[in-house]
N, C-alpha and C positions, 0 to 999 in steps of 0.2 A: 316084102317088106324084111330088109335084113335087121338083123342084130344086132343092135348098138355095144360093144363094149363099155364097162364103166371107166370112166378117166378120172384119177384121183386129182381133185381143186389144189396144186401145189401156194402155199404162200408168195407172196410176191419176193419177201426176203431170200427164200431158198434156190428161188430162182436168178435172185439178183448175186448171189453167194457162191451158184454154179458158174454163174458167166465170168464172174470174176476169177475163179479154180481154173477156170479152163482159158483165160487168157492169160495167165500167172505163168501156168503149167504147161503150153500146148510147145513150146519150146524141146521139153525133157523125151516127145515121143514120137515117134516115126512118120506119123499120120494125126490130121484130125479125127479118125474112128477111131485110132488106138487112147488118143487120149479119153474122147467122151466115154468108154468103154472103163477106164482104168478109173474117172474121177465120178460117173454117175452113180456106183456103188456106193461109194462115200455120202453122199447127199441123201440113200433111198430112193430116186426116183431108175428112170431107166434111158438108156445112151439115146436112145435115139428124144426123150424130152430135153436132155439136156441139149441136143443136137438144134432140136427149133427154138430154144431159147436164145440160144447163139447166134442162131441167125435172122430172129428177129431184133435182137438186143445192134447187131447190125444194119438193121436196116431204121432203126429208130434214132441212129448216129451216123446213117447216110453214106454208109459204108457197102450197102447192098442195095441192089432194086429191087421194090416191092413197096407195098402198103405199110404205114408203121401203126405202132399200135392205136395213136390217138384216130387216124384214117379210116381203122378197123372199129372203132368203138364210133366213130360218129355215121358209118354205114349198116352197123346195126341199129343204131337207133332210128335212123331214116327209115330203116325196115322196118322196123315195130312200128312207128308212127304209120307208114304207109298201110301197113295191115289194121292197126284201127279205125284207117279214115273209111279203107274199102268195106270192112265190117259195119261201120256205122252209113255208108254210102247204100249197103245193101238192105238195112233197117230203115231207110227213110225211101228209097224203092218203093218197099214192101207196104208201107205206112201209107203213102201216096196211091197203089195202086188200089190198096181197100177203100180207102175214103172215098176214091174214084167210082168205084163198083157202088158203095153206098148211097153216092149219091146218084146213080144211076136208076137206082133201085125206089126212090122215093118218088113221090106221087108229083106230076106236074102242077104248078099254081100260075093260075093267069091275073 
């Protein structure tokens, strides 16, 4: 099992501000990477986080291919629901097997 790094959850306001700052100041830099590296420390996040936020904002605006935030949320919700249903199904299968075995152990009456 790989060890997962801790990733802080940034407030939506900070992400929106970062995307806005990037869009407003992108022309001042030679590349997107240079802009991310200059703007991210001012926000207290990593350049990669800022890059991901900007790309997701572009997807949400329809400017980039990929899943929008709403679609990602819906998929997460459906996966959670699917997990819960699988768990419930397993419980019902075990209960059914238990009661079927109990029925077989009961003496036969005519």
